[in-house]
N, C-alpha and C positions, 0 to 999 in steps of 0.2 A: 823355151828359153834360148835354144841354139839359134832359132831363126831370128829372134829379136836381137841377140847380142853376139852371135857367132862364137859362143862359149858352150861347150857340151859338158855338162856335169854328169859323170857316170856313177859316182858313189859319194855318199856323205855318211861319215861316222862320228857319233857324239861320244865323248867320254862319259864316265859315270856322272849323271846329273847331280849337281850340287855336292859332289864328292870333294872338290877342292884340291885334288892331288893328281889330276889328269895331265897328260902332256900339253893340252892346250892352256891349262892354267899355269903351268911352268913357263911356257913360252910367253904368255901374257905378262907374267911377273917380270921377266927379263926385259921385255919391251917397255913396261912401265918404269923400271929402274933406269933404262937408257934415256927415256924421255924426261924423267925427273932431273937427271944430270944435265941435260940440255937446258931445262928451265932454270936450274940453279946457276947456270952460266949467264943468265940474264936475258934469255930469249923467251918470246911468247909462243904459246901453242894454243891458238884459238880457231884454227881452221884445219881442214884436211890437208892442205898444202903445208902448213906449219908441222903437222904431225908427221907427214912424210919426211920433211926436212930433218925433224928431230930423230926419226928412226934411222935415217941414213947418215947422221952425223957420227963423227969419230970412227969412220970405217964401217958403219952400219951394224945391225944386229945379225950375227952369223946365222944363216939358214932362213932368213926372213926376206921376202920380196915384196916391195910396196908398189901398188899401182893405183892411181887415181882415176876414177870413172866419173864423168860428168853426167849425172842422172838427168839433167835437163835435155840431153841429146839422145837419151835412150827411150824407145817407145814403151809405154806402160805394159807390164806383163800381167796377163789375166790367168788366174788359176781356176780350174773347174773342179768341183767336188770338194769333199771334206773327209779328212781322216779322223775317225773317232778314236780317242785315247792316244793321240799322237804324242803327248808329253811323256808317255811311258815307253816310247819306242826309241831305239838307239842307232840303228843302222839302216841306211836306205841305198838301194842299188837301182839305178834307172836303166832298164833295158830298152830295146827298141820298141817292144810291144807291151811291156809291163813294168810295174814298180814292185820290187821285192823289199819287204820291210822285216827286220829282225828285232826281237826284244832280247836284250842281254840278260 
C-alpha cells in the first residue's frame, strides 16, 4: 500500500466488535450529530465533499482530520493471501517482514 499511496500503515486496532461503546463509536456519534446539525440548517450532504464540509463546519469536530482521496487517481491495490478467522481478530501490526495479529 505504501508504494501505491505513499501512506505507511503500521498498526490497526479495532474496538470490541459490535460492543457499541468503543472510542470509535463515540467519535462517530459526535460526527453524526455535527453533520445532522449542518443538515438541519438546510444544507445537503450527498457527496464526500459535502460530508467534509459538514464535519468542518462550525469550527470542525475537535480531534478529527478530514481528507478526501480521489479513488479514480489511485492505482488498484491487490492483496495476496487470506486470513482465516479474521473477524475474530482485533489488533494488526504491520512490520517490515511480517504481520503480527492479536486476538483480544
